[in-house]
TORGUBA-145684 format. One record per atom (N, C-alpha, C): x, y, z; residue in one letter. Coordinates in pm, whole numbers, plus 50000, padded with zeros to 5 digits. Layout:
% residues N
XYZA
...
//
This chain:
% residues 330
824633098120782M
824053094320910M
824143079220928M
824543074521044G
824763060421064G
823523052521099G
822553058621165I
821393051421214I
820153059221179I
819123052421129F
817853059521116F
816723050521159F
815633056721198N
814523049821261N
813293050621173N
812533039821169V
811253039821100V
810183036221200V
809183044521214D
808093041821306D
807053033521232D
807173020321246C
806323011321169C
804873011921214C
804683013121345D
803323012721399D
802443023421335D
802973035421318Y
802203046321259Y
801843043421115Y
802793038121042L
802573035820899L
801633024120875L
801733013920960I
800863002320944I
799403006220961I
799113014621057R
797723018021087R
797073025920974R
797853030920883R
797293039320778R
796463031320678R
796693018220667D
796003010520565D
795722996520615D
794572994620677H
794232981620732H
793872971620621H
793332976320510K
792902967320404K
794072959520345K
795202966120331S
796372959420274S
797452958020379S
797032954220499Q
797942954720612Q
799212946520589Q
799052934120543R
800232925720527R
801202931720426R
800672936220313W
801522942120210W
802172954920260W
801402963020335S
801922975720385S
803052973420484S
802902963220568Q
803942960220665Q
805232956420594Q
805122948520491R
806322944520419R
806982956520350R
806152965220300L
806692976420223L
807292987020313L
806602990320425I
807023001420509I
808012997020616I
807602987620701C
808512983220805C
809742976920745C
809542970220637G
810652962820580G
811082968020446G
811212981120431F
811692985520302F
813152981420285F
813702975320392F
815012969220379F
814862954720332F
813652948820343F
813462934820311F
812822933620173F
813142923120101A
812482920719973A
811112914719999A
810132918219917L
808822912219930L
808912897519891L
808212889319964G
808282875219932G
807942866920052G
808542854820061G
808232845520167G
808952848720296G
808832839320391D
809432841420522D
810952842020518D
811562836920411D
813012837320400D
813542851520398D
812682860820361N
813112874720351N
812762882920475N
812132876720575L
811822883820698L
813092885620781L
813112895820867P
814302897820951P
814512886021045P
815752881621057K
816102870321143K
816882875221263K
816562869721378I
817182874121502I
818662870521505I
819482880621530A
820922878621548A
821292878621695A
820562886721774Q
820812887521918Q
819562892721987Q
819212886622099I
818052890922177I
818552899222295I
818022911422308F
818382920022420F
817402918322536F
816132917822505N
815092914622602N
813852910422525N
812752908422593N
811542903622523N
811042913222416N
811412925922428N
810842936022339N
811832941822238N
813092938222246V
814122944022159V
815082933222113V
815422933821983A
816372924121929A
817182930421816A
818352924821794L
819162928221677L
818842918021569L
818572922621448V
818182913421341V
819082915221219V
819232904221145D
819892904521016D
818852907320909D
819182916220816L
818252920220713L
818682914720578L
818642901320565D
819022894920440D
820432899520404D
820622905720288N
821942910620248N
822092925520273N
821252931320357R
821202945720372R
821632950420511R
822492942920577G
823002947420705G
822162943020823G
822152951220927Q
821462947921050Q
820642959721099Q
819732956721192A
818912967121253A
818532962721393A
818242972521478V
817622969821607V
816132971721589V
815352961621626V
813902962421612V
813272962121750V
812162969221762K
811502970721891K
810012968321873K
809412960921966G
807982958221964G
807592950022085G
806392951522129R
805942944522249R
806002929322230R
806812922622312G
806922908022305G
807572902822178G
808322911322110I
808832907921978I
809802896021980I
810512894122092A
811492883322101A
811122872922206A
809912873622256F
809472864522362F
809482850122311F
810172841322386Q
810282827122354Q
810862824622215Q
811712833622171K
812392831722043K
813872829422068K
814562825121963R
815992822721973R
816672827921848R
817992828021851R
818762832921738R
818412825021612R
818202832321503G
817852826121376G
816372825921347G
815532827921451D
814082828521429D
813732841221353D
812652840421275V
812192852321202V
811232860221291V
811132873221263I
810202882021333I
809192887221233I
807922884021249P
806902889321157P
806882904621163P
806782910821049T
806832925521045T
805662931921118T
804552924821134K
803412930721203K
803712933021351K
804752926621404Q
805122928521544Q
806102940021564Q
806672945021457I
807702955321467I
807052969121478I
807362976121586E
806852989621605E
807873000221561E
809152997421586K
810203006721545K
811402999021494K
812063004721395I
813312999021342I
814393009621349I
815543005821402F
816723014521401F
817753007621314F
817853012121192Y
818703005821092Y
820153010021111Y
821053000421121L
822483003221137L
823093004020998L
823303016220952A
823593018420811A
825043016020773A
825973016020868N
827373014120833N
828123008020951N
829393005320929E
830202998721031E
830363007321156E
830463020321137T
830583029321253T
829383028221345T
828183028021288S
826973027121370S
826913013621442S
827373003021378R
827372990021444R
828382989721560R
829552995421537Q
830542996021645Q
830043004321762Q
829383015421732N
828823023721839N
827813015921922N
826953008121855L
825953000321927L
826622990222020L
827592982721969Y
828252972622050Y
828992979022168Y
829582990622144F
830272997822251F
829293001822361F
828153007022321L
827163011422418L
826642999822502L
826402988522437L
825752977422506L
826652970622609L
827932974322611K
828812968822714K
828402973722853K
827862986022858N
827612992122989N
826222998323004N
825462999322895I
824203006622899I
823052997622857I
821962997222933P
820822988722897P
820232992522761P
819732982622693I
819222984622557I
818052994422556I
817222994722661D
816093004122663D
816573018622663D
817703021222728V
818273034722726V
818833037822588V
819463027822527V
820033029622393V
818943032822291V
817863025122290T
816793027522193T
816073040622221T
815983044422348T
815413057522381T
816263068622321T
817573067122332T
818483077022272T
818313077622122T
818233066122056Y
818023065821911Y
816753073321873Y
815713071321953E
814433077821923E
814543093021937E
815253097622038I
815433112122057I
816223118121942I
817293111621903I
818113116821793I
817333116721662I
816483106821645D
815643106421526D
814703118421521D
814153122221635V
813313134321643V
814113146521601V
815333147521652A
816193159021619A
816453159921470A
816703148621407Q
817063148621266Q
815863150321174Q
814753144121209K
813593144421119K
812693156521142K
812383159421268Q
811453170221296Q
812123183921296Q
813383184321341Y
814053197221356Y
815213199121258Y
815473188921175R
816503189721071R
817873193021128R
818143188621250L
819453190821308L
820463181021250L
821623185921219K
822703177421169K
823643174721285K
823823161921317V
824653158221431V
825643147321390V
826803147521455L
827803137221433L
827413124521507L
827863113221452D
827423100321505D
827803097821650D
828833104421699Y
829243101321835Y
828203105621939Y
827203113321898I
826163117021993I
825383104822041I
825343094321959Y
824683082122005Y
825343076722131Y
826653078222141I
827383073522258I
827263083422373I
827533096122346T
827553105922455T
826173108022517T
825143108322433L
823793110622487L
823283098422561L
823553086422509S
823163074222581S
823813073722718S
825093076822720D
825833076722846D
825253086822944D
824953098822896H
824403109122984H
823053105023041H
822163100122955I
820823096223001I
820903085123105I
821783075323082Y
821893064223176Y
822453068823310Y
823483077323307E
824053082223432E
823033090623509E
822303099123438A
821273107223503A
820163098323560A
819803088023485Y
818773078523529Y
819213071723660Y
820453067123666K
820943060323785K
820963069723906K
821403082123884R
821413091723995R
819993094824041R
819073095823947Y
817673098623982Y
817103087124066Y
817353074824024Q
816843063124096Q
817473061924234Q
818733066224246A
819433065224375A
819153076924467A
818423086824416G
818113098524497G
819253108424508G
820243107424418T
821403116524423T
821413126324306T
820353126424228Y
820293135624114Y
820213150124162Y
821003158824101Q
820953173024133Q
820783181024004Q
820073191924014E
819823199823895E
821113206223846E
821173208123716T
822403212223649T
822813226523678T
824123228923666M
824663242423676M
824813248823538M
824503241523434V
824633246923298V
823663258523280V
824113269823229P
823203281323209P
822213278723096P
821163286823093D
820103285322994D
820413293622870D
820433286922753F
820713293822628F
819673290322522F
818413289522565H
817373285622470H
817153296222362H
817463308622391I
817313319122289I
818343317322179I
819573313822218Q
820643312022119Q
820483298922042Q
819903288622105Y
819803275422042Y
818373270022053Y
817413276121984P
816013272222000P
815703257921956P
816293253521845A
816003240021795A
816533229421890A
817753231421939E
818343221822031E
817523220622160E
817023232022207Y
816213231822329Y
814843225622304Y
814303227622185A
813013221422152A
813143206322147A
814243201322091V
814493186922089V
814633181722232V
815383188722314A
815613184422451A
814313184022532A
813443193722507K
812143193822577K
811333181522539K
811323178122411Q
810613166222367Q
811283153522418Q
812603154222433A
813343142622484A
812903139022625A
812603149022707L
812123146122843L
810853137622840L
809973140522746Q
808733132822733Q
809013118622689Q
809943117022594I
810293103722546I
810923095522658I
811803101722735I
812443094822847I
811403090622951I
810463099422979A
809423096223077A
808583084323030A
808243084222903T
807423073422847T
808173060222844T
809423060622798N
810173048222777N
810833042822904N
811303051822991L
812093047623106L
811393049823239L
810283057223238G
809493058823359G
810093068323462G
810913078023417V
811453087923510V
811063101923463V
810723110323559Q
810333124023530Q
811443133523575Q
812363136323485F
813423145823518F
812833159923529F
813453168423611P
812993182323618P
813243189623487P
812563200823469Q
812693208423344Q
814123213323322Q
814903214823428S
816283219523412S
817133209523335S
816703196923330E
817463186823256E
817483189823106E
816533197923061I
816513202122920I
817853208522882I
818433216222972K
819693223022942K
820823213022920K
820853202322999N
821863191922981N
821713185122845N
820493181322814L
820243174122689L
820533182822568L
820153195522577A
820403204722466A
821893206322441A
822683206422548L
824123208222534L
824743197122450L
824203185222458H
824733174222377H
824523176722228H
823383182322193F
823123185122051F
823943197122003F
824173206722090I
825053217922055I
826473212722032I
826913204022121N
828253198322115N
828463190321986N
827473182421948A
827633172821837A
827213178521703A
826963191321694F
826493197221569F
827523195021459F
827053190221344G
827933187621230G
827293177621138G
828023173321039K
827503163920941K
828503153020915K
828053140420930D
828883128920895D
828673125520749D
829753122920679D
829663119020538D
829993104320523D
829293095920599G
829553081620589G
830583077320692G
831473068320652E
832483063020743E
833483073920781E
834093072520898Q
835073082220941Q
836343081020858Q
837023092120837V
838163092120746V
839473095720815V
839493096220949F
840723100221015F
841783089420999F
843043093620991G
844143084320977G
844563078721111G
845043066321111K
845453059821235K
846653066921298K
847553072021215S
848723078921271S
848313091621343S
847393099221285N
846913111321349N
846163108121478N
845363097621472E
844613093421590E
845553089621703E
846603082121671A
847553077721773A
848303089621833A
848703099021748S
849433110821796S
848583119021891S
847333121221853L
846453129221936L
846153122222067L
845853109422062S
845543101922183S
846733101822278S
847933099922224Q
849123099822307Q
849353113322373Q
849173124022296L
849353137422351L
848393139822466L
847133136522446V
846113138822549V
846403130322673V
846763117922653Q
847033109222767Q
848233114022848Q
849223119822781E
850373125322853E
849973137222940E
849103145722888V
848623157022969V
847833151823089V
846973142123066L
846173136623175L
847063130423283L
848123123423240K
849013117123338K
849723127523424K
850033139123366R
850673149723444R
849783154223559R
848483152023542H
847523155723647H
847003143423721H
847783132423713Q
847443119823782Q
846073114423740Q
845753116123612I
844503110623560I
844843099423463I
844493087223501T
844693075623415T
843393067623411T
843313058723316R
842113050523305R
842053040723421R
840913040023488S
840723031023601S
839363024423590S
839103015323681H
837803008623681H
836673018623704H
836903028323790S
835833037723826S
835553048023717S
836583051623638N
836363062023537N
836453056723394N
836503043523380G
836743037423249G
835763041823142G
834483042523178N
833473046523079N
833723060723029N
833973069823121Y
834203083723082Y
835513085223003Y
836533077923046Y
837833078522977Y
837683073822833Y
836993062622813D
836813057222678D
835993066622591D
835003073022649R
834173082222572R
834963094722532R
835893098822616F
836763110022580F
837643106122460F
838163093922460M
838983089422348M
838163088922218M
836913085122229I
836043085022111I
835813099222060I
835623108622153H
835473122622114H
836693127122035H
837873122922077L
839103126922007L
839143121321865L
838633109121848Q
838593103421713Q
837733112021620Q
836583115821668Y
835693124021586Y
836243138221569Y
837013142821668L
837643155921656L
838593156121536L
839393145821523I
840313145021409I
839543145521279I
838473138021273D
837673137621152D
837103151421119D
836613158621221R
836063172021199R
837143181721151R
838323180621209L
839393189821174L
839903187621032L
839733175420982Q
840213172320847Q
839183175220739Q
838003178820779R
836953182220683R
836843197320671R
836273201720560V
835873215720547V
834503216620611V
834443222520729D
833223222020808D
832313233820775D
831363231320688T
830423241920651T
829273242820749T
829273233920849Y
828183233820947Y
828673238321084Y
829803245121088A
830393249021216A
829453258021294A
829433255921424V
828613264221511V
829503269521623V
829293281821662T
830113288021765T
829353288221897T
829993282722002I
829403283222134I
829393297722183I
828273302022238V
828173315822283V
829133318022400V
829713330022413P
830733332722516P
830263330022658P
828963331922685E
828473329822821E
828683315422869E
828623305822776V
828853291922814V
830273290122865V
831223295822792A
832623294822833A
832843301022970A
832243312622992T
832413319623120T
831863311323235T
830683305723217E
830053297823322E
830873285323354E
831343278323251L
832113266123274L
833443269223342L
834083280023302K
835353283823362K
835183287123510K
834093294023544Q
833843297723683Q
833473285723768Q
832653276823712N
832153265523789N
833143254123803N
834013252323703Y
834913240923701Y
836343245523671Y
836973252823761P
838303258523733P
839383248023709P
839373237023784Q
840393226723764Q
840223220023628Q
838983216823594S
838713210723463S
839093220323352S
838833233023373Y
839183243123273Y
840703243623254Y
841453243023362K
842903243523354K
843453231623275K
842993219523307I
843483207623238I
843053207723092I
841793211223068A
841283211622931A
842053221822847A
842413232822908S
843163243222835S
844553238422798S
845173230622888E
846483225022854E
846373215722734E
845353207222735I
845143198022622I
844893205822495I
844013215622503F
843673223722386F
844913230722330F
845693237022417D
846853244722371D
847903235722307D
848113223822365E
849133215022309E
848703209122175E
847423205722163I
846923200722035I
847063211521929I
846693223721966K
846753234621870K
848183237921831K
849103237421925D
850503240621896D
851183229721814D
850853217121844Q
851603206121785Q
850933199621664Q
849613200121658L
848933192321555L
848003200421466L
847103208321525Y
846043214721447Y
845913229421487Y
846613237921419R
846603252121454R
845253258721429R
844463252921341S
843163258921307S
842023254121395S
842313246721500M
841263241221585M
840443252321649M
839113250521647S
838203260521701S
838313261521853S
838133273621903E
838133276022047E
837033268222117E
835983264922043D
834873257522103D
835303243922156D
836333237922094E
836763224722138E
837253225022283E
837793236422326R
838233237622465R
837073234722561R
835883239522525L
834713237722611L
834283223122615L
834383216422502Y
834023202322501Y
835003194222587Y
836273198122584F
837263191422668F
836923193322816F
836463205322852I
836113208022991I
835063198123039I
834063195922958I
832973186922997I
833503172823021I
834363168022931H
834923154622948H
835823153823071H
836663163723092I
837573163623207I
836793164323337I
835763172623340Q
834963173923462Q
834373160523503Q
833973152823405R
833383139823435R
834463130023479R
835663131023419L
836753122123456L
837193124123600L
837293136523643I
837793139423777I
836673142023876I
835423142523825N
834253144923911N
834413157723991N
834863168323923E
835023181123990E
833653186924028E
833493190624152A
832243196424198A
832113210824152A
830903215224118P
830713229224080P
831173238624191P
831923248824155A
832483257924255A
831413265324332A
830203266824272Q
829173275024337Q
828513268024454Q
828433254524449N
827723247924560N
828463235724614N
829653232824561H
830483221924610H
829763208624612H
828913206524511S
828223193624501S
829213182824464S
828983170624509Q
829843159324474Q
829303151624355Q
828253156424293N
827663149324182N
827993155924050N
828233147523952D
828503152223817D
827223158023759D
827253170523716S
826033177023669S
826033180023521S
827053175523449L
827093177823305L
826723165223231L
//
């Protein structure tokens, strides 16, 4: 796992008598006990309440707390008593994901996503691939913008809470976290969208990604050629979605090269609903799926076709066939 969260506020309150020592031990189990030289130092300020910090010789983390970076500058230390949450960036992949997200997504949305994924991993023991940090952040931000603009529409994704109870339980709790952190009250139907991301990203990362550059280049080229046949190229308007699709392909290679003991099968009803609602996306996604399977990976799971549909639908903004909405609902 690339990122993990420590809820410092909860742990600090457990022992007021030894508060200073407890803060150093719990909030900063990445920091050595000692003087201020070992406290986290600000590497980048995102806003008054969130900052990226250097953890001595132990990498970096995103720290969150009320006024934690107010009137501070790069290189200043942050007292551990001010830290409410820590999102530790455990490897290079997690750091790259963070920097990628921050190009287009506000830090409050990013940390909200980290908190939701932490709930999934700790409370529900869900195993998810690291790319969910990107896909879920992107989804929450896009939904947030549509909600604020008054263009949000409820999803066409069918309900599969019986088949995926843990994923739906996480998604239900995610709505509460989003409401608390971002101040928006999505309808209960949004649970289906959020759950789909955890179903999609089910799997286990074993540290850094191991896909080869040659395989990555071959797959990316193949997919881009199919997209071009349908007049789909990267543009200013679709750049975010296009880049996220390319990231999905990177993780796809990694999954295909592993012995996946955590494989999950999407229930057939999902495939039927997506095919009916998004026929053009289904057609393009099927071409991509068939060519990858014929030319590169014959053992690729049928489920990948469905993930391609979701990415293509967002790229072309195909309206659901049932109501001809112009808004992206996945």
